[in-house]
C-alpha positions, 0 to 999 in steps of 0.5 A: 783612689776613692778621693779621685772617684769623688773628685771625678763625680763632683766634676761631672756633677758640676759639668752637668749643672753647667750644661743644664743652665746653658741649655735653659739660657739657650731655650730662653733666648730661642723664645725671646724677642722684643721691639719698640717702635716710635709710631709717629716716625716709624723708627725702631727705638729698641729691638732684639731678635725682632726678625726671628720667628716666634710662636705668637700664642694668643697674640694670634687673636689680634689677627682673629679680631682683625678679620672680625672687624673687617667683616663688621666693616663690610657688613658680613657681621653685625655686633648684635648677630648671634654666633652658634657654638659648635661641639668642636668650639666647646671642646677647646682647652682653657683659657675659655668661657666654658661655652656649650654646644648649641649655645650662642653669643653675640659678635660683640660678646665674642670681641670682648671675650677675645680681648679680655679673657682670651677665650679659645672656645670663642676664637673657634666660634668666630673662625667657624662663623667666618671661615666654615672651618677653623683650618680654612679661617687660618688660611685666610688669616695667613693670606690677610697677614701677608697682604699687610706686609707680615711676610714671616707669619703663618697661622694654623688656628684662630686661638694661638694654641700651640702648632709648630707651624704657627709663627710670626716675628716681633716686626710682624706683630707691630705691623698687625697692631698698627694695622688694627689702629689705622684700619679700625679706629672705631673697633680698636677701642675694645682693646682698652676694655678692662673688664668683661661681664658675661652671665654671672662671671666677670673677667679682667683683662690680662693686659695689666699695663692698662692700669699699671702703665700710664698711657697704655690703650691696648693691645694683647697678651699671650702665653703657651709653653712653647713661646713663654709670656708674650705681649703687644702694648700700645702707649700714648703720652702727649704727642708720642706714641710707642708700640712695644712687642715682647716674646718669651717672658718667663712670667707675666710679671717679668714680661710686663716689667721688661715691657715697661723698661723698654718702653721707658727707654724708648720714651727717654730716647725720644727726648734725647734723640728726637730725629736720630737718623741712624735707627732702623725704620719701620716705614719700608714694611708698613701695612698696606692700606689697600688690600683685598677684603676678608670675603675675598681672602676666605673665597681664595682660602677655601679653594672655591674660586 
């Protein structure tokens, strides 16, 4: 009888371990998505769960920066303009610069802090400067995203801190990365910044592909527990230009390794199949090159129209 009891307990333990492992795998799959697009042709060279909604984490700041660049283009902001730090901005959780209420930083410092440090306090500073409140700014971000063809994206804040309703897809993040390059070539160069010096501190860009993977010119990393480790990367080699998106890495190292592997696969595929017709095309949903200005979007989002 005792033997049967021990066997039953052992079987139960094995079953529970199996269920736990299965659950872990399911959670990983729910977070994971990946995409590599040949920018020159619009061909998808690799994709997994690329239309499934994921939490963007700090890839959100790509949209925040899109709004900043647009405001610079239309004269609502200037690079040397001082932005005030509110108490709400100062209270944002890390990662951050550690700004204090009543301080200021310039627009250019804000751009560099978002690109390298991925500073959440700075994201709120920018949101309040352009939108009045972060909520209003997030509504404007969403409207702008939709105008770029990012129909599966919703923003709830400017930083990427977790909100259940803040979602996007790998395809939408590709569209945003490409829109940043096409619309703002003058400002896109900030994404290649490797270090940002602020006061007595020096911050290294979280995107290690800039130094570790030949041809990388940007663009952004992200992490929250709900999403895992995310990355959008742009790589140019010779006449080839690839943009890769990865969601759901278990660590920054494994995420980077996976990104490099699918980019390698993409470059190899271009060599084998330079004009392969059977792959999916990005051109159907490419960002619209003409769209309302950020000012118009904020006007609509705040309900003042």
